[in-house]
N, C-alpha and C positions, 0 to 999 in steps of 0.2 A: 251716429247713435244706433242706426240699424244694425251695423256690424257688432256693436257691443251687446245689443239685445239678443242677437242670434247666439253669440258666444255664451252669454249667461244662461240662456234658455237651454243650450246644448249641455252645458255643465250640469244644470239642474235636472235635465231629463235623462241623462245617460251616465249617471255616476257609476252604475254597475258595469257599463261598458268601459268607462274610464279605468275602473279598478282592474278589469280583465286585461285591458290593453297594457297597463303598467305591469301587471303580473307577467304577461307574455314577454314584454320588453326586458324585464329583469331576468327572467329565466333564460332567454336567448343570450343576454349579455353574460350571465354567469357561465353558460355553456361555452360561449366563445372564449372566456377567460380560462376555463378549465382545458379546453382544446389547445389553447396557446401554451399552457403550462406543460401538458403532456408532450406536445411537439418540442418545446424548448428542452425538456429533460432528455428526450430521446435523441435530439440532434447533438446535445452536449455529450451524451454517451457515445454517439457515433464518432464524433471528432476525437475524443480521447482514445477510444478503442483503435481507430485507424492509426493514430499517432503511435500507440504502443506496438501495433503490429508491424508497421512499415518503416518507422524512423528510428528503430532501436540502435542501429549502427552509427547514427549521426548525432545523437543528442542524449542527454540524460533520460533514462528510461525506467520502466518497471516500478520498483517500490518508491522511488522518489517523485515520480511525475505528479501524482495527485496531491501530495503534500506541497510541492512547489506551486501548483496552481492554487491551492487553498491559501497559501501564504501571500501570493502575489495578488489574487483577486478578492481576498477577504471573503471567500465562500467556504462554508463548513465542509471539511473533508468528507464527512459521511454523505453529504448531499451529492458531491461529485462522484463518490464511489457508487452510490445508488444509481446514478445516471448510467454509469458503465454497465452495471448489472442489468438495468432495464433494457439497454440496447442489445446486450447479449441474449437476454431471455426472449425478447420480442423484436427481432430485426425489422419486421413490418408491423408496427403497432396499429396502423389504420385498419387492419382487418377487424378490429374490435372498437368501432368508433363511439360506442355508448359507454365505454369504461372510463372512469376518471383516474387521476393519478393515484388516489387512495386505493382503488381496485387493483391497479398494477402493483402497488407496494405489497399488497397481500399475496399476489401471485409470484412475484420475483423470486422469493426464497425456495420455491418448489423446483428441485433439481431435475425431476423427470419431465422432459420436454412434452411428451404426449399428454401427461396428466395436466400440466400447466396450460397447454393449448385447449384441451377439452374443457377445463373449468372456465377459461376466458370466453370460449364460445358460448357456453351455457349461460354465463353471467350476462354476456352481451345480448343474447337472444331474448332472455327473460327479464332483462333490465333489473337485475338483482341489486338491492342496496348492499353496501359494503358488509354490513353485519351478516346478511344471508350468505354472501360469498365466503366470509370467514368461517361460518359454521360448516359449509360444504367442504372447505379445505380441510378442516379438522376431521371430517368424515372420510374423505378420500385420500388425503395426503398427510398422514401422521408424520410427526417430526422424525427425521432420519437419525439412525443410530450413529454416534461418532465413530470415525475410523479407529479400528483397534490396532494399537501398536503392541505386539507381543514382546513383553519384556522378559529377559532371561530369568530363570529361577535363581533364588539366592544361592551363592556358592558356585554358580556356573562360571567357568573360565571365560573371560572376555578378551577379545582381540582389541587392543588399544590402538589409537592413532599415533602416527609419528608427528610430533609437533612441528608446525611451521612458524618460525619466528625469525624475522630479519632484524635490522638495526634501525631504531627510530632516527629520523633525520636524513637517512640515505635516500636519494632520489636519482632519477636518470634524466639526462638532457636529451630532448627530442627536437626534431625539426618541424616547425609549423610554417609552411611556405618557405620563405628565405630566412626566417628568423630561427634562432635557437632559444628554446624555453625549457624551464625545469618542470617536469611532470610531477606534480604533488600528489596525484591520485584523485579519484572521485571526480574526474573531468575538471580539475582545477590546475591552473598553470601559472608559473611565475616567469615574467619576462626577464631576459638577460640584457644587459646593455649591448648596444650595437658593436661596441669595441671588444666584446668578449672573445677570448681565444678558445672557449669551450666548444666542443663539437658534439653533434648528435651522436648518442651512444655512450658518452662519457658519464661516469657516476660522480655525484657530488654529495656533500654533506652540509646540512643546515645546522648551525649551532644555536644555542639558547637565545642569542641576540638576532637570529635570522640571517646571519652572514653566510655566504656560500663559499665553500672551499672544495677543491678537487678531492675525490676519494678513490684513488687508483686501485686500492686493494679490495674495494667493494664489488659485489656481483649481483646478479639477478635475485638470488635468494635473500638479499638484504632489503629488498624493496617492499613498499606498501605495508610498513609496520609503523604504528603510531601510538602515542599516549592517548588515552581516551577517558571520558567520564560517562558512566552509565546513567541515562535519563529515565529509562523505564524497562522493566522486565515484562515483556509481553506474555511469554510462556517459557517453558523450560529451555527451549532452543532458539528463542527469538528476542532480540534486544533493540531498543532505540538508544543510540549513543551519540555523544558529542565527540567528534574526532578532531584532534588538534594537528593540523597539517604543518603549521609553522607558528612562531610566536605571533599572537594577535589574529590568527586566521584559523577558524574551525568550521566544520560542517556537521549538520545533523544527518545521521544515517540509520537506516534499519538494517540490522545484520542478522543472518541466520548462521548458527554454529555449523561449522564445516563437517560434513560426512557423518552426521548423526540425526536421529529423529526421536523426539519425546512424544508421549501420548497426548491426545487432544485434551484441552482444558475442560471439556465436558465430562471427563472421567476423573475419578479420585487419584489415579496414577499421574494424570496430567497436572493436577493441582499440586501434588507432592513434588513433581519435577520443578514446577515454577518456584515453590518454596525453597527447594534446594539451591536453585540458581540465585535467587534473591539473597539467601543467607551467605552463599559463597562470595557474592560481590558486595555485600553490605559493608560499608565503611572501609572498603579497600583503599589503602593509601596510594596505590598505583595500579592502574589497569593498562595493559598493553594489548593491542589487537594487531593481528596480521591478516590481511584480507586478500581474497582471490575473487575473480569474476569469471566463472566458467562458461558463460554463454552470453548471447546478445541481449538478454533481458535486463542487464544492469542489476542483477541480484547478487549482492555481495555476500559471500560466505566468509566466515571468520574463525580464526583460532584466537581464543581469549585467555590471557594470562593475568594472574594476580600475584603481586609480590608482597609477602608478609614475613617479617623477621628474617630477612635475607634469603628467603626461600621462594622460588618461583613455582606457582601452582597453575596447572593447565585445566581450565574449566571443562573443555570438551571431554577429556579423559575422566575427569572427576564424575561427570554424569554417567559415563559408561561403567566406571568402577563401582558406583553406588547403585546400579540397577535402575537408573532413571531414564535411560535412552538405549537405543540400538543403533548399529551402524547403518548409514544410508549414503550412497554415493551419487545418486541422480536426483534431479529436482524438476518439478513441473510448476507452471504458473499458479495452479490452484493451491500449491503449498504456501504461497504468499498471499493469495487473493483475499482470504477471509479477513485478515487484519487490515490489509491495505485498503479494501473497499468498504470498510465500515460496517 
């Protein structure tokens, strides 16, 4: 009875203290949750970034990686992309321990590292709420102007591309260990029976039923050409497509049109280029793509062809001919990063 009396007396006498204790406990708990959230997102970004940096030669890379993680883990692609941006923008986030994830989300888009770090330090030191930080960002870090792609003046002669198109269904046999397999492209392979007489280096053809036959007349120029279906036009020079590797077997890929550059979507010219590409591909009865992978980042560049009324039309050159693109032969990761990372 004495213990019960003391407990009741304490509860009656120290309600204000109880309220304060609960308040402190809740605040500390919420801070711990927020700290764990920031740490989780940063660590996720680190893992993906290091994979992209160091493992490109050994596994699917670049534009595919985040989409594959999203599909496998059922995590929104934009969240994974933002984690990568977070790690790249703040390699050592613990320098600003009072900032929440929402603070960092406001800071991540700032491309100037010095401005980004200065604002983070100021917000951390003064314990700014997110709204105050957002106002300060608008004051010191106005939105960047989109990159300008200088399109040629109407009537200016344009140097067109030489189309690259192979033969759909033609593949090459390669050696994987002791086994011979058919390289379908996009890091996809088809096992051959152990009794096969086909050797590494041989060219084969897959027919409509998926049967494999030797193709001795085929060569390297015939490879990596596929029928495809366009899933989404991202902008004038970037597409998501469904690539049919063989009957019943397809992969989803993001492709950048080879050797050309369209204006950014933030510009009227960029939106016009996207409309042109969408109209060019709209209701096309057949789309053929020929892909190349010029570097270790698994960024597939493509020549895209549409067949209508017995005529083959080459999308890459159509954009150049109609003044919606310029020639571009080299690529950097940031050319893909914006759409890839959400």
